[in-house]
N, CA and C atoms of all chains as a GROMACS GRO file, in nm:
protein
  636
    1MET      N    1  16.660  12.844  19.053
    1MET     CA    2  16.541  12.739  19.148
    1MET      C    3  16.597  12.689  19.264
    2ILE      N    4  16.532  12.770  19.365
    2ILE     CA    5  16.613  12.698  19.540
    2ILE      C    6  16.572  12.566  19.548
    3LYS      N    7  16.635  12.515  19.675
    3LYS     CA    8  16.651  12.378  19.681
    3LYS      C    9  16.486  12.331  19.725
    4LEU      N   10  16.422  12.413  19.788
    4LEU     CA   11  16.269  12.364  19.817
    4LEU      C   12  16.185  12.388  19.707
    5GLN      N   13  16.195  12.440  19.603
    5GLN     CA   14  16.117  12.426  19.466
    5GLN      C   15  16.139  12.315  19.376
    6THR      N   16  16.290  12.265  19.404
    6THR     CA   17  16.346  12.171  19.316
    6THR      C   18  16.249  12.014  19.382
    7ARG      N   19  16.298  12.026  19.545
    7ARG     CA   20  16.254  11.905  19.556
    7ARG      C   21  16.061  11.899  19.561
    8ALA      N   22  16.009  12.029  19.562
    8ALA     CA   23  15.872  12.026  19.518
    8ALA      C   24  15.848  11.982  19.412
    9TRP      N   25  15.916  12.011  19.324
    9TRP     CA   26  15.869  11.939  19.154
    9TRP      C   27  15.921  11.839  19.149
   10ILE      N   28  15.990  11.743  19.220
   10ILE     CA   29  16.037  11.612  19.233
   10ILE      C   30  15.946  11.545  19.286
   11GLU      N   31  15.884  11.580  19.433
   11GLU     CA   32  15.767  11.534  19.490
   11GLU      C   33  15.653  11.515  19.425
   12LEU      N   34  15.648  11.636  19.332
   12LEU     CA   35  15.494  11.669  19.225
   12LEU      C   36  15.491  11.531  19.137
   13ALA      N   37  15.635  11.520  19.090
   13ALA     CA   38  15.668  11.425  18.944
   13ALA      C   39  15.656  11.296  19.001
   14VAL      N   40  15.648  11.243  19.170
   14VAL     CA   41  15.693  11.137  19.195
   14VAL      C   42  15.510  11.101  19.226
   15VAL      N   43  15.428  11.184  19.299
   15VAL     CA   44  15.317  11.177  19.313
   15VAL      C   45  15.240  11.124  19.206
   16ILE      N   46  15.222  11.244  19.091
   16ILE     CA   47  15.156  11.165  18.976
   16ILE      C   48  15.232  11.055  18.917
   17TRP      N   49  15.334  11.042  18.916
   17TRP     CA   50  15.361  10.855  18.835
   17TRP      C   51  15.298  10.775  18.975
   18LEU      N   52  15.319  10.815  19.100
   18LEU     CA   53  15.282  10.693  19.206
   18LEU      C   54  15.135  10.645  19.194
   19ALA      N   55  15.082  10.784  19.145
   19ALA     CA   56  14.926  10.820  19.171
   19ALA      C   57  14.864  10.713  19.046
   20ALA      N   58  14.963  10.710  18.892
   20ALA     CA   59  14.900  10.656  18.818
   20ALA      C   60  14.977  10.519  18.816
   21ILE      N   61  15.027  10.446  18.880
   21ILE     CA   62  15.099  10.336  18.889
   21ILE      C   63  14.981  10.266  18.992
   22CYS      N   64  14.956  10.349  19.105
   22CYS     CA   65  14.876  10.283  19.213
   22CYS      C   66  14.748  10.268  19.118
   23ALA      N   67  14.669  10.381  19.061
   23ALA     CA   68  14.537  10.332  19.019
   23ALA      C   69  14.528  10.186  18.952
   24GLY      N   70  14.601  10.184  18.830
   24GLY     CA   71  14.648  10.070  18.744
   24GLY      C   72  14.609  10.013  18.808
   25CYS      N   73  14.753   9.962  18.928
   25CYS     CA   74  14.756   9.833  19.002
   25CYS      C   75  14.605   9.827  19.080
   26PHE      N   76  14.544   9.880  19.120
   26PHE     CA   77  14.430   9.897  19.189
   26PHE      C   78  14.349   9.867  19.112
   27VAL      N   79  14.337   9.882  18.991
   27VAL     CA   80  14.179   9.816  18.879
   27VAL      C   81  14.210   9.728  18.870
   28LEU      N   82  14.352   9.737  18.826
   28LEU     CA   83  14.377   9.560  18.772
   28LEU      C   84  14.354   9.448  18.910
   29LEU      N   85  14.400   9.447  19.042
   29LEU     CA   86  14.359   9.346  19.102
   29LEU      C   87  14.239   9.328  19.114
   30VAL      N   88  14.169   9.460  19.154
   30VAL     CA   89  13.969   9.454  19.163
   30VAL      C   90  13.930   9.360  19.020
   31ARG      N   91  13.941   9.410  18.910
   31ARG     CA   92  13.941   9.337  18.762
   31ARG      C   93  13.976   9.164  18.823
   32LEU      N   94  14.069   9.145  18.895
   32LEU     CA   95  14.136   9.017  18.833
   32LEU      C   96  14.039   8.944  18.984
   33ASN      N   97  13.953   8.989  19.045
   33ASN     CA   98  13.833   8.937  19.113
   33ASN      C   99  13.909   8.896  19.254
   34SER      N  100  13.918   8.988  19.334
   34SER     CA  101  14.010   8.965  19.463
   34SER      C  102  14.141   8.887  19.475
   35ARG      N  103  14.198   8.832  19.345
   35ARG     CA  104  14.288   8.767  19.363
   35ARG      C  105  14.434   8.849  19.351
   36GLY      N  106  14.483   8.843  19.467
   36GLY     CA  107  14.610   8.931  19.460
   36GLY      C  108  14.552   9.036  19.580
   37LEU      N  109  14.484   9.051  19.625
   37LEU     CA  110  14.437   9.158  19.701
   37LEU      C  111  14.520   9.150  19.835
   38ASP      N  112  14.578   9.007  19.845
   38ASP     CA  113  14.673   9.010  20.002
   38ASP      C  114  14.819   9.081  19.994
   39THR      N  115  14.816   9.058  19.815
   39THR     CA  116  14.976   9.132  19.775
   39THR      C  117  14.945   9.270  19.762
   40LEU      N  118  14.810   9.354  19.765
   40LEU     CA  119  14.781   9.478  19.757
   40LEU      C  120  14.787   9.528  19.916
   41LEU      N  121  14.764   9.436  20.025
   41LEU     CA  122  14.752   9.505  20.204
   41LEU      C  123  14.929   9.491  20.200
   42ILE      N  124  15.015   9.402  20.137
   42ILE     CA  125  15.127   9.409  20.129
   42ILE      C  126  15.217   9.488  20.086
   43GLY      N  127  15.160   9.535  19.997
   43GLY     CA  128  15.238   9.652  19.908
   43GLY      C  129  15.175   9.784  19.974
   44GLY      N  130  15.039   9.796  20.062
   44GLY     CA  131  14.989   9.858  20.126
   44GLY      C  132  15.117   9.946  20.313
   45ILE      N  133  15.133   9.783  20.307
   45ILE     CA  134  15.210   9.786  20.447
   45ILE      C  135  15.367   9.892  20.410
   46ALA      N  136  15.440   9.810  20.292
   46ALA     CA  137  15.517   9.845  20.226
   46ALA      C  138  15.534   9.970  20.237
   47GLY      N  139  15.430  10.065  20.137
   47GLY     CA  140  15.388  10.200  20.090
   47GLY      C  141  15.414  10.256  20.240
   48LEU      N  142  15.339  10.212  20.349
   48LEU     CA  143  15.333  10.314  20.495
   48LEU      C  144  15.471  10.337  20.586
   49ILE      N  145  15.578  10.209  20.550
   49ILE     CA  146  15.681  10.190  20.615
   49ILE      C  147  15.785  10.247  20.525
   50ALA      N  148  15.739  10.289  20.414
   50ALA     CA  149  15.838  10.367  20.317
   50ALA      C  150  15.801  10.560  20.337
   51GLY      N  151  15.653  10.517  20.386
   51GLY     CA  152  15.606  10.681  20.370
   51GLY      C  153  15.679  10.714  20.515
   52LEU      N  154  15.705  10.603  20.630
   52LEU     CA  155  15.776  10.687  20.747
   52LEU      C  156  15.884  10.699  20.765
   53ILE      N  157  15.993  10.609  20.685
   53ILE     CA  158  16.132  10.639  20.628
   53ILE      C  159  16.138  10.771  20.524
   54ILE      N  160  16.042  10.826  20.474
   54ILE     CA  161  16.042  10.918  20.404
   54ILE      C  162  16.009  11.044  20.493
   55ALA      N  163  15.927  11.038  20.582
   55ALA     CA  164  15.929  11.107  20.675
   55ALA      C  165  16.009  11.161  20.764
   56VAL      N  166  16.100  11.065  20.826
   56VAL     CA  167  16.156  11.072  20.923
   56VAL      C  168  16.335  11.155  20.800
   57HIS      N  169  16.321  11.107  20.736
   57HIS     CA  170  16.418  11.166  20.591
   57HIS      C  171  16.380  11.311  20.546
   58GLN      N  172  16.261  11.326  20.563
   58GLN     CA  173  16.200  11.468  20.551
   58GLN      C  174  16.272  11.579  20.630
   59THR      N  175  16.262  11.579  20.760
   59THR     CA  176  16.229  11.604  20.891
   59THR      C  177  16.397  11.641  20.910
   60ARG      N  178  16.523  11.562  20.853
   60ARG     CA  179  16.612  11.571  20.855
   60ARG      C  180  16.685  11.717  20.737
   61ILE      N  181  16.616  11.678  20.578
   61ILE     CA  182  16.650  11.783  20.508
   61ILE      C  183  16.544  11.882  20.575
   62ASP      N  184  16.468  11.913  20.619
   62ASP     CA  185  16.390  12.032  20.668
   62ASP      C  186  16.514  12.155  20.730
   63ARG      N  187  16.584  12.111  20.814
   63ARG     CA  188  16.660  12.142  20.925
   63ARG      C  189  16.754  12.240  20.809
   64GLN      N  190  16.782  12.211  20.662
   64GLN     CA  191  16.864  12.279  20.583
   64GLN      C  192  16.830  12.397  20.505
   65TYR      N  193  16.658  12.443  20.535
   65TYR     CA  194  16.578  12.544  20.477
   65TYR      C  195  16.600  12.631  20.607
   66ASP      N  196  16.558  12.778  20.535
   66ASP     CA  197  16.600  12.871  20.585
   66ASP      C  198  16.472  12.916  20.635
   67GLU      N  199  16.466  13.019  20.684
   67GLU     CA  200  16.325  13.026  20.821
   67GLU      C  201  16.216  13.080  20.707
   68ARG      N  202  16.247  13.146  20.580
   68ARG     CA  203  16.094  13.160  20.496
   68ARG      C  204  16.052  13.038  20.385
   69GLU      N  205  16.160  12.940  20.387
   69GLU     CA  206  16.145  12.851  20.321
   69GLU      C  207  16.057  12.734  20.416
   70LYS      N  208  16.098  12.741  20.556
   70LYS     CA  209  16.019  12.663  20.667
   70LYS      C  210  15.869  12.714  20.695
   71GLN      N  211  15.838  12.829  20.658
   71GLN     CA  212  15.748  12.877  20.667
   71GLN      C  213  15.634  12.859  20.539
   72ILE      N  214  15.670  12.899  20.418
   72ILE     CA  215  15.603  12.835  20.291
   72ILE      C  216  15.581  12.629  20.320
   73ARG      N  217  15.696  12.597  20.344
   73ARG     CA  218  15.616  12.428  20.386
   73ARG      C  219  15.545  12.434  20.510
   74GLN      N  220  15.535  12.509  20.570
   74GLN     CA  221  15.407  12.522  20.688
   74GLN      C  222  15.306  12.510  20.631
   75LYS      N  223  15.278  12.629  20.571
   75LYS     CA  224  15.158  12.707  20.493
   75LYS      C  225  15.143  12.566  20.406
   76ALA      N  226  15.215  12.528  20.341
   76ALA     CA  227  15.199  12.398  20.258
   76ALA      C  228  15.125  12.242  20.329
   77PHE      N  229  15.194  12.236  20.444
   77PHE     CA  230  15.159  12.160  20.474
   77PHE      C  231  15.009  12.157  20.537
   78SER      N  232  14.978  12.298  20.586
   78SER     CA  233  14.868  12.288  20.637
   78SER      C  234  14.785  12.295  20.534
   79TRP      N  235  14.754  12.343  20.412
   79TRP     CA  236  14.676  12.348  20.297
   79TRP      C  237  14.692  12.186  20.254
   80ALA      N  238  14.763  12.105  20.282
   80ALA     CA  239  14.760  11.937  20.227
   80ALA      C  240  14.657  11.877  20.357
   81SER      N  241  14.734  11.922  20.458
   81SER     CA  242  14.598  11.838  20.579
   81SER      C  243  14.447  11.851  20.574
   82LYS      N  244  14.408  12.001  20.504
   82LYS     CA  245  14.278  12.038  20.485
   82LYS      C  246  14.212  11.940  20.408
   83ALA      N  247  14.358  11.938  20.254
   83ALA     CA  248  14.306  11.885  20.162
   83ALA      C  249  14.282  11.722  20.197
   84PHE      N  250  14.377  11.669  20.257
   84PHE     CA  251  14.337  11.549  20.283
   84PHE      C  252  14.192  11.511  20.345
   85VAL      N  253  14.154  11.587  20.456
   85VAL     CA  254  14.043  11.614  20.567
   85VAL      C  255  13.911  11.590  20.458
   86VAL      N  256  13.958  11.720  20.368
   86VAL     CA  257  13.832  11.771  20.263
   86VAL      C  258  13.789  11.655  20.206
   87LEU      N  259  13.867  11.568  20.117
   87LEU     CA  260  13.856  11.475  19.968
   87LEU      C  261  13.827  11.350  20.101
   88PHE      N  262  13.885  11.361  20.213
   88PHE     CA  263  13.827  11.210  20.296
   88PHE      C  264  13.688  11.210  20.302
   89GLY      N  265  13.649  11.346  20.356
   89GLY     CA  266  13.544  11.364  20.380
   89GLY      C  267  13.409  11.302  20.269
   90VAL      N  268  13.472  11.413  20.130
   90VAL     CA  269  13.361  11.405  20.000
   90VAL      C  270  13.335  11.292  19.967
   91ILE      N  271  13.438  11.210  20.006
   91ILE     CA  272  13.450  11.024  19.932
   91ILE      C  273  13.401  10.981  19.992
   92SER      N  274  13.388  11.016  20.117
   92SER     CA  275  13.310  10.945  20.217
   92SER      C  276  13.139  10.898  20.240
   93PHE      N  277  13.155  11.040  20.208
   93PHE     CA  278  12.956  11.118  20.199
   93PHE      C  279  12.937  11.074  20.070
   94VAL      N  280  12.980  11.053  19.953
   94VAL     CA  281  12.956  11.035  19.863
   94VAL      C  282  12.967  10.897  19.857
   95ALA      N  283  13.026  10.781  19.886
   95ALA     CA  284  13.008  10.687  19.939
   95ALA      C  285  12.878  10.623  19.973
   96PHE      N  286  12.851  10.703  20.118
   96PHE     CA  287  12.706  10.685  20.152
   96PHE      C  288  12.629  10.676  20.075
   97PHE      N  289  12.573  10.848  20.056
   97PHE     CA  290  12.458  10.853  19.974
   97PHE      C  291  12.479  10.746  19.853
   98THR      N  292  12.586  10.684  19.786
   98THR     CA  293  12.583  10.623  19.652
   98THR      C  294  12.548  10.457  19.762
   99VAL      N  295  12.577  10.460  19.786
   99VAL     CA  296  12.578  10.288  19.867
   99VAL      C  297  12.447  10.283  19.961
  100GLY      N  298  12.422  10.370  20.007
  100GLY     CA  299  12.328  10.357  20.138
  100GLY      C  300  12.370  10.346  20.229
  101GLY      N  301  12.264  10.373  20.294
  101GLY     CA  302  12.312  10.354  20.498
  101GLY      C  303  12.313  10.200  20.478
  102LYS      N  304  12.226  10.166  20.438
  102LYS     CA  305  12.265   9.985  20.471
  102LYS      C  306  12.336   9.890  20.370
  103GLY      N  307  12.392   9.976  20.291
  103GLY     CA  308  12.458   9.902  20.170
  103GLY      C  309  12.619   9.866  20.223
  104THR      N  310  12.705   9.835  20.163
  104THR     CA  311  12.832   9.733  20.232
  104THR      C  312  12.933   9.833  20.123
  105VAL      N  313  13.064   9.879  20.105
  105VAL     CA  314  13.144   9.837  20.057
  105VAL      C  315  13.230   9.750  20.060
  106PRO      N  316  13.355   9.742  19.950
  106PRO     CA  317  13.472   9.622  19.990
  106PRO      C  318  13.570   9.707  19.999
  107VAL      N  319  13.616   9.632  20.188
  107VAL     CA  320  13.721   9.654  20.204
  107VAL      C  321  13.846   9.712  20.188
  108TYR      N  322  13.864   9.631  20.052
  108TYR     CA  323  14.000   9.740  19.999
  108TYR      C  324  13.933   9.861  19.946
  109PHE      N  325  13.836   9.891  19.964
  109PHE     CA  326  13.839  10.053  19.967
  109PHE      C  327  13.853  10.162  20.037
  110LEU      N  328  13.878  10.095  20.166
  110LEU     CA  329  13.951  10.169  20.240
  110LEU      C  330  14.092  10.255  20.245
  111PRO      N  331  14.196  10.109  20.239
  111PRO     CA  332  14.318  10.174  20.216
  111PRO      C  333  14.305  10.234  20.052
  112GLY      N  334  14.248  10.220  19.972
  112GLY     CA  335  14.219  10.278  19.836
  112GLY      C  336  14.209  10.412  19.855
  113LEU      N  337  14.111  10.466  19.955
  113LEU     CA  338  14.059  10.574  20.030
  113LEU      C  339  14.155  10.646  20.055
  114PHE      N  340  14.255  10.563  20.181
  114PHE     CA  341  14.336  10.644  20.255
  114PHE      C  342  14.460  10.680  20.175
  115PHE      N  343  14.521  10.590  20.085
  115PHE     CA  344  14.656  10.591  20.019
  115PHE      C  345  14.583  10.716  19.856
  116GLY      N  346  14.458  10.720  19.845
  116GLY     CA  347  14.428  10.830  19.739
  116GLY      C  348  14.420  10.919  19.806
  117CYS      N  349  14.415  10.977  19.920
  117CYS     CA  350  14.364  11.127  19.971
  117CYS      C  351  14.542  11.163  20.010
  118LEU      N  352  14.587  11.017  20.040
  118LEU     CA  353  14.715  11.102  20.089
  118LEU      C  354  14.813  11.137  19.989
  119LEU      N  355  14.803  11.096  19.862
  119LEU     CA  356  14.868  11.119  19.736
  119LEU      C  357  14.821  11.283  19.664
  120PHE      N  358  14.647  11.307  19.719
  120PHE     CA  359  14.603  11.371  19.701
  120PHE      C  360  14.716  11.537  19.801
  121ALA      N  361  14.669  11.482  19.879
  121ALA     CA  362  14.779  11.559  19.982
  121ALA      C  363  14.931  11.605  19.967
  122GLN      N  364  14.972  11.520  19.911
  122GLN     CA  365  15.139  11.540  19.904
  122GLN      C  366  15.094  11.601  19.775
  123PHE      N  367  14.980  11.616  19.683
  123PHE     CA  368  14.951  11.668  19.518
  123PHE      C  369  14.985  11.841  19.581
  124VAL      N  370  14.896  11.854  19.657
  124VAL     CA  371  14.850  12.010  19.717
  124VAL      C  372  14.965  12.091  19.755
  125GLN      N  373  15.040  11.981  19.854
  125GLN     CA  374  15.153  12.016  19.885
  125GLN      C  375  15.263  12.069  19.838
  126SER      N  376  15.278  11.974  19.724
  126SER     CA  377  15.405  12.033  19.618
  126SER      C  378  15.382  12.144  19.544
  127ALA      N  379  15.210  12.122  19.498
  127ALA     CA  380  15.134  12.260  19.449
  127ALA      C  381  15.200  12.380  19.489
  128VAL      N  382  15.133  12.383  19.662
  128VAL     CA  383  15.141  12.528  19.704
  128VAL      C  384  15.286  12.561  19.731
  129ILE      N  385  15.350  12.484  19.758
  129ILE     CA  386  15.501  12.525  19.774
  129ILE      C  387  15.565  12.576  19.628
  130LEU      N  388  15.526  12.519  19.538
  130LEU     CA  389  15.544  12.600  19.406
  130LEU      C  390  15.481  12.730  19.350
  131ILE      N  391  15.392  12.764  19.388
  131ILE     CA  392  15.275  12.869  19.330
  131ILE      C  393  15.354  12.999  19.457
  132GLN      N  394  15.368  12.985  19.609
  132GLN     CA  395  15.399  13.048  19.667
  132GLN      C  396  15.554  13.095  19.650
  133CYS      N  397  15.627  13.031  19.580
  133CYS     CA  398  15.779  13.046  19.562
  133CYS      C  399  15.795  13.139  19.445
  134ALA      N  400  15.665  13.082  19.285
  134ALA     CA  401  15.650  13.155  19.214
  134ALA      C  402  15.606  13.279  19.238
  135LEU      N  403  15.484  13.312  19.360
  135LEU     CA  404  15.442  13.422  19.341
  135LEU      C  405  15.550  13.552  19.440
  136GLU      N  406  15.667  13.430  19.490
  136GLU     CA  407  15.729  13.571  19.551
  136GLU      C  408  15.862  13.603  19.499
  137ASP      N  409  15.920  13.501  19.413
  137ASP     CA  410  16.041  13.517  19.346
  137ASP      C  411  16.067  13.640  19.235
  138ASN      N  412  15.977  13.710  19.206
  138ASN     CA  413  16.011  13.835  19.126
  138ASN      C  414  16.112  13.903  19.143
  139ASP      N  415  16.238  13.894  19.093
  139ASP     CA  416  16.368  13.950  19.110
  139ASP      C  417  16.377  14.083  19.170
  140GLY      N  418  16.460  14.156  19.236
  140GLY     CA  419  16.448  14.286  19.242
  140GLY      C  420  16.554  14.340  19.206
  141MET      N  421  14.165  14.756  21.404
  141MET     CA  422  14.304  14.771  21.375
  141MET      C  423  14.355  14.780  21.272
  142GLY      N  424  14.475  14.851  21.200
  142GLY     CA  425  14.536  14.932  21.075
  142GLY      C  426  14.620  14.788  21.004
  143ASP      N  427  14.641  14.849  20.882
  143ASP     CA  428  14.739  14.763  20.829
  143ASP      C  429  14.861  14.758  20.874
  144GLU      N  430  14.963  14.612  20.910
  144GLU     CA  431  15.080  14.644  20.990
  144GLU      C  432  15.191  14.650  20.843
  145MET      N  433  15.310  14.698  20.867
  145MET     CA  434  15.400  14.664  20.725
  145MET      C  435  15.564  14.694  20.817
  146LEU      N  436  15.636  14.608  20.760
  146LEU     CA  437  15.746  14.645  20.790
  146LEU      C  438  15.837  14.660  20.678
  147SER      N  439  15.895  14.793  20.678
  147SER     CA  440  15.979  14.854  20.602
  147SER      C  441  16.108  14.833  20.586
  148ASN      N  442  16.168  14.836  20.459
  148ASN     CA  443  16.334  14.862  20.503
  148ASN      C  444  16.399  14.926  20.401
  149ARG      N  445  16.538  14.917  20.444
  149ARG     CA  446  16.634  15.026  20.367
  149ARG      C  447  16.744  14.886  20.287
  150ILE      N  448  16.740  14.805  20.306
  150ILE     CA  449  16.832  14.688  20.249
  150ILE      C  450  16.863  14.736  20.127
  151ARG      N  451  16.776  14.761  20.016
  151ARG     CA  452  16.881  14.781  19.867
  151ARG      C  453  16.947  14.908  19.931
  152ARG      N  454  16.911  14.979  19.953
  152ARG     CA  455  17.027  15.138  19.981
  152ARG      C  456  17.143  15.088  20.033
  153LEU      N  457  17.111  15.031  20.110
  153LEU     CA  458  17.213  14.985  20.211
  153LEU      C  459  17.317  14.889  20.195
  154ARG      N  460  17.254  14.800  20.078
  154ARG     CA  461  17.356  14.726  19.952
  154ARG      C  462  17.473  14.810  19.927
  155PHE      N  463  17.387  14.902  19.834
  155PHE     CA  464  17.479  14.973  19.738
  155PHE      C  465  17.566  15.067  19.862
  156ASP      N  466  17.538  15.128  19.904
  156ASP     CA  467  17.630  15.180  20.024
  156ASP      C  468  17.758  15.121  20.061
  157ALA      N  469  17.732  14.987  20.067
  157ALA     CA  470  17.804  14.930  20.131
  157ALA      C  471  17.885  14.818  19.967
  158GLY      N  472  17.930  14.930  19.879
  158GLY     CA  473  18.002  14.836  19.788
  158GLY      C  474  17.950  14.732  19.719
  159GLU      N  475  17.827  14.819  19.669
  159GLU     CA  476  17.733  14.768  19.567
  159GLU      C  477  17.718  14.561  19.623
  160MET      N  478  17.704  14.556  19.730
  160MET     CA  479  17.682  14.417  19.805
  160MET      C  480  17.575  14.380  19.708
  161THR      N  481  17.598  14.234  19.667
  161THR     CA  482  17.512  14.177  19.609
  161THR      C  483  17.411  14.121  19.675
  162GLN      N  484  17.272  14.046  19.642
  162GLN     CA  485  17.195  13.996  19.738
  162GLN      C  486  17.259  13.850  19.770
  163GLN      N  487  17.355  13.786  19.683
  163GLN     CA  488  17.370  13.685  19.716
  163GLN      C  489  17.503  13.678  19.787
  164GLU      N  490  17.541  13.771  19.817
  164GLU     CA  491  17.682  13.801  19.916
  164GLU      C  492  17.632  13.821  20.058
  165LEU      N  493  17.455  13.909  20.070
  165LEU     CA  494  17.396  13.948  20.196
  165LEU      C  495  17.369  13.814  20.245
  166ALA      N  496  17.284  13.724  20.179
  166ALA     CA  497  17.221  13.608  20.143
  166ALA      C  498  17.310  13.496  20.256
  167GLU      N  499  17.452  13.480  20.172
  167GLU     CA  500  17.544  13.418  20.244
  167GLU      C  501  17.594  13.464  20.424
  168LYS      N  502  17.613  13.567  20.458
  168LYS     CA  503  17.639  13.664  20.509
  168LYS      C  504  17.570  13.593  20.621
  169VAL      N  505  17.416  13.594  20.606
  169VAL     CA  506  17.312  13.610  20.672
  169VAL      C  507  17.276  13.446  20.729
  170GLY      N  508  17.318  13.379  20.611
  170GLY     CA  509  17.284  13.245  20.631
  170GLY      C  510  17.133  13.210  20.575
  171VAL      N  511  17.039  13.272  20.505
  171VAL     CA  512  16.949  13.278  20.400
  171VAL      C  513  16.968  13.274  20.251
  172THR      N  514  16.863  13.199  20.194
  172THR     CA  515  16.878  13.192  20.036
  172THR      C  516  16.878  13.340  19.948
  173ARG      N  517  16.919  13.365  19.863
  173ARG     CA  518  16.902  13.490  19.778
  173ARG      C  519  16.720  13.509  19.763
  174GLN      N  520  16.670  13.434  19.762
  174GLN     CA  521  16.522  13.455  19.733
  174GLN      C  522  16.450  13.509  19.856
  175THR      N  523  16.524  13.446  19.964
  175THR     CA  524  16.473  13.516  20.098
  175THR      C  525  16.487  13.699  20.112
  176ILE      N  526  16.613  13.700  20.058
  176ILE     CA  527  16.663  13.860  20.080
  176ILE      C  528  16.577  13.905  20.006
  177ILE      N  529  16.528  13.890  19.839
  177ILE     CA  530  16.452  13.940  19.760
  177ILE      C  531  16.310  13.987  19.798
  178ALA      N  532  16.287  13.877  19.887
  178ALA     CA  533  16.104  13.862  19.912
  178ALA      C  534  16.118  13.968  20.072
  179ILE      N  535  16.240  13.944  20.138
  179ILE     CA  536  16.258  14.107  20.275
  179ILE      C  537  16.235  14.220  20.173
  180GLU      N  538  16.356  14.212  20.119
  180GLU     CA  539  16.382  14.356  19.994
  180GLU      C  540  16.213  14.396  19.942
  181GLN      N  541  16.125  14.329  19.889
  181GLN     CA  542  16.010  14.351  19.857
  181GLN      C  543  15.919  14.394  19.896
  182GLY      N  544  15.918  14.332  20.067
  182GLY     CA  545  15.819  14.385  20.160
  182GLY      C  546  15.763  14.247  20.183
  183LYS      N  547  15.738  14.136  20.094
  183LYS     CA  548  15.632  14.028  20.070
  183LYS      C  549  15.657  13.964  20.213
  184TYR      N  550  15.767  13.922  20.284
  184TYR     CA  551  15.817  13.876  20.384
  184TYR      C  552  15.879  13.913  20.506
  185SER      N  553  15.819  13.910  20.613
  185SER     CA  554  15.910  14.007  20.733
  185SER      C  555  16.003  13.916  20.811
  186PRO      N  556  16.092  13.940  20.829
  186PRO     CA  557  16.209  13.870  20.845
  186PRO      C  558  16.189  13.823  21.036
  187SER      N  559  16.204  13.726  21.091
  187SER     CA  560  16.194  13.698  21.277
  187SER      C  561  16.268  13.811  21.291
  188LEU      N  562  16.303  13.833  21.419
  188LEU     CA  563  16.390  13.937  21.507
  188LEU      C  564  16.546  13.882  21.471
  189PRO      N  565  16.569  13.750  21.507
  189PRO     CA  566  16.700  13.704  21.482
  189PRO      C  567  16.777  13.744  21.358
  190LEU      N  568  16.691  13.706  21.256
  190LEU     CA  569  16.768  13.753  21.100
  190LEU      C  570  16.758  13.865  21.063
  191ALA      N  571  16.662  13.991  21.142
  191ALA     CA  572  16.650  14.109  21.099
  191ALA      C  573  16.794  14.180  21.218
  192PHE      N  574  16.810  14.129  21.268
  192PHE     CA  575  16.931  14.161  21.377
  192PHE      C  576  17.089  14.131  21.280
  193ARG      N  577  17.078  14.036  21.261
  193ARG     CA  578  17.198  13.954  21.139
  193ARG      C  579  17.198  14.043  21.051
  194ILE      N  580  17.080  14.060  20.941
  194ILE     CA  581  17.096  14.167  20.853
  194ILE      C  582  17.168  14.322  20.897
  195ALA      N  583  17.107  14.354  20.996
  195ALA     CA  584  17.171  14.468  21.075
  195ALA      C  585  17.321  14.515  21.068
  196ARG      N  586  17.348  14.358  21.127
  196ARG     CA  587  17.467  14.354  21.164
  196ARG      C  588  17.556  14.353  21.048
  197ALA      N  589  17.500  14.270  20.952
  197ALA     CA  590  17.591  14.256  20.819
  197ALA      C  591  17.612  14.404  20.761
  198PHE      N  592  17.553  14.487  20.781
  198PHE     CA  593  17.564  14.627  20.741
  198PHE      C  594  17.622  14.678  20.864
  199GLY      N  595  17.652  14.688  20.962
  199GLY     CA  596  17.736  14.735  21.068
  199GLY      C  597  17.602  14.862  21.098
  200ARG      N  598  17.496  14.811  21.114
  200ARG     CA  599  17.406  14.948  21.156
  200ARG      C  600  17.316  14.896  21.272
  201PRO      N  601  17.244  14.953  21.358
  201PRO     CA  602  17.127  14.936  21.456
  201PRO      C  603  17.008  14.881  21.399
  202ILE      N  604  16.952  14.794  21.405
  202ILE     CA  605  16.847  14.754  21.357
  202ILE      C  606  16.733  14.859  21.285
  203GLU      N  607  16.679  14.978  21.364
  203GLU     CA  608  16.623  15.056  21.353
  203GLU      C  609  16.649  15.131  21.205
  204GLU      N  610  16.775  15.129  21.197
  204GLU     CA  611  16.805  15.199  21.066
  204GLU      C  612  16.798  15.101  20.936
  205VAL      N  613  16.801  15.003  20.974
  205VAL     CA  614  16.784  14.877  20.855
  205VAL      C  615  16.572  14.838  20.819
  206PHE      N  616  16.550  14.877  20.966
  206PHE     CA  617  16.381  14.841  20.905
  206PHE      C  618  16.326  14.896  20.997
  207GLU      N  619  16.190  14.906  20.938
  207GLU     CA  620  16.093  15.040  21.042
  207GLU      C  621  15.954  15.002  21.018
  208TYR      N  622  15.887  14.997  21.142
  208TYR     CA  623  15.792  14.968  21.185
  208TYR      C  624  15.698  15.066  21.116
  209ASP      N  625  15.559  15.015  21.013
  209ASP     CA  626  15.484  15.151  20.984
  209ASP      C  627  15.348  15.085  21.010
  210ARG      N  628  15.297  15.164  21.108
  210ARG     CA  629  15.136  15.078  21.155
  210ARG      C  630  15.045  15.208  21.089
  211GLU      N  631  14.956  15.196  21.039
  211GLU     CA  632  14.846  15.290  20.997
  211GLU      C  633  14.733  15.229  21.077
  212LEU      N  634  14.671  15.349  21.155
  212LEU     CA  635  14.575  15.347  21.296
  212LEU      C  636  14.446  15.346  21.212
   0.00000   0.00000   0.00000
C-alpha cells in the first residue's frame, strides 16, 4: 500500500469519526435549547483554524508524492469540490422548499451546513483516491 | 479524432536489463512501484520528463521505450 492510500484510509477514518462526534455534539447542543451555542461557535472557529493548519501541512506532504499520485489527488479534489457544491445546493434548496420562502432557519444551521458539506467533501476525496488506486493497482 | 494511446516496452527492457524489478526501476526514476505498474499496463501516461528518465534508466532513446499510437 502506497503512502497516498494509507493517508486516504486515515483521512477517511478521521472524517467518519469526526462526523459522528460533530453530529452528536450538534444534536446535543440544539436539544439543550441554544445553551452552549457559543461553545459551538468557538468550536467552529477552532475547527477552521485546525483546517487551515492541516491544509498548510497537506501542501508540504504533497511535495513527497510522485506525478501520478499528484494527478490522482487532483482528480479526487475536483470530485470533492463538485460534491461540496452539489450537497450545499441540494440542502439549501431542500431547506428553502421545506421551510418556505418566508420562513426562517436558525443561524446555527449555517455553520452546521458548511461543516457537514466540508466533511462530506473530504469523505468523497478519500473515497475517490482509494477507488482510483484500487483500479490501477493490479500487479503486473 | 481517434483513440490516442502510448504503448511502451518497459517490461521487455527490464528483463533485458538483467531482470530489473519494478521497484528498482521506480527507485531509479524517483516514483513509486505502483506508478511503474500503471505505466507498464498503459493505465497511466507519464509526463515527458518522467518518460525521459525511464528511457535513460535503460540507456535507450525515448522512442525505443515509448511509442505513440493514434488511430485516425
